[in-house]
C-alpha positions in Angstrom: -0.1 0.0 0.1 0.9 3.4 -0.7 -0.5 6.9 0.1 -1.6 9.5 -2.7 -3.2 13.2 -2.4 -6.2 13.9 -3.6 -6.6 18.2 -4.0 -9.8 20.1 -4.2 -9.6 23.8 -5.1 -12.6 25.6 -4.2 -13.0 29.5 -5.1 -15.5 31.0 -2.6 -17.5 33.8 -2.8 -16.3 35.0 0.3 -13.2 35.1 2.5 -15.3 33.1 4.9 -15.0 29.1 4.8 -18.8 29.0 5.3 -19.4 31.0 1.8 -21.0 29.6 -1.2 -18.3 28.0 -3.8 -18.3 29.9 -7.3 -16.0 27.3 -8.8 -13.6 24.4 -8.5 -10.6 22.3 -9.4 -10.1 18.8 -8.6 -6.9 16.6 -9.0 -6.6 13.0 -8.7 -2.9 11.7 -7.6 -4.3 8.3 -7.3 -5.2 7.9 -11.3 -8.8 6.5 -10.2 -10.4 9.5 -11.7 -9.6 12.0 -14.6 -11.8 15.3 -13.7 -11.7 17.8 -16.3 -12.8 21.3 -17.0 -16.7 21.2 -17.2 -17.4 17.8 -16.1 -20.0 19.5 -13.7 -22.3 22.1 -13.6 -22.8 21.4 -10.1 -19.9 21.9 -7.2 -18.6 19.4 -5.3 -19.6 21.1 -2.0 -21.7 24.0 -1.5 -19.2 25.6 0.7 -15.3 25.0 2.3 -17.6 23.8 5.9 -18.9 21.1 3.1 -15.7 19.9 2.2 -14.4 19.8 5.8 -17.2 17.7 7.0 -16.6 15.5 4.3 -12.9 14.8 5.2 -11.0 17.1 3.2 -8.2 18.8 5.1 -7.7 22.7 4.7 -3.9 23.0 3.7 -4.1 26.5 2.2 -6.0 29.7 2.0 -5.5 32.7 -0.2 -3.8 36.0 1.1 -6.3 38.3 1.6 -5.0 41.6 -0.3 -7.1 44.8 -0.1 -7.9 46.2 -3.6 -6.4 49.5 -4.9 -8.3 52.4 -4.2 -10.4 53.2 -7.0 -10.4 49.3 -8.1 -12.9 47.7 -5.6 -15.3 47.0 -8.9 -12.6 45.6 -11.2 -13.2 42.3 -12.4 -9.8 40.2 -12.3 -9.2 36.9 -10.8 -11.5 34.5 -8.3 -9.7 36.1 -5.2 -10.7 33.3 -2.7 -9.0 30.4 -3.7 -8.9 27.2 -0.8 -7.2 23.9 -1.1 -7.9 21.1 0.4 -6.4 17.7 0.5 -7.6 13.7 0.8 -4.8 11.3 1.4 -5.4 7.9 0.1 -4.1 4.3 0.6 -3.7 2.8 -2.9 -2.5 -0.9 -4.1 0.5 -0.7 -5.8 -0.7 -3.3 -8.4 -3.4 -1.0 -9.3 -1.9 0.9 -12.3 -1.3 4.2 -10.5 2.1 3.9 -11.3 2.1 6.9 -13.7 5.2 9.0 -14.9 3.0 11.8 -15.8 3.5 14.1 -12.3 0.1 16.9 -12.6 -2.6 17.2 -14.5 -4.3 20.7 -15.2 -7.6 21.6 -15.5 -8.5 25.1 -15.1 -11.2 25.9 -12.5 -15.0 25.6 -13.2 -16.6 29.1 -12.6 -20.4 28.6 -11.6 
């Protein structure tokens, strides 16, 4: 048995973990799934708190940076980004011995 990481990135409406999910990305180091952009219309969790309740561990939150004066309403990147992980045990012979180290999927925005 070996341990692999699954990563969930939630973009929330505000900096509060209980705010609504507006975008998301998933990455699966177990190679059991191949998530891709647009593979679902509904977010995997309604909020960051719901992800925590399902066993995801929060390991990074976006730094809060105030907007430059006069640019409070500019449209830009999704600011409230939270990274979660799950550590999953996999069998050594289940086909997860890939050499590809990562898969990048741009975030899905609802």
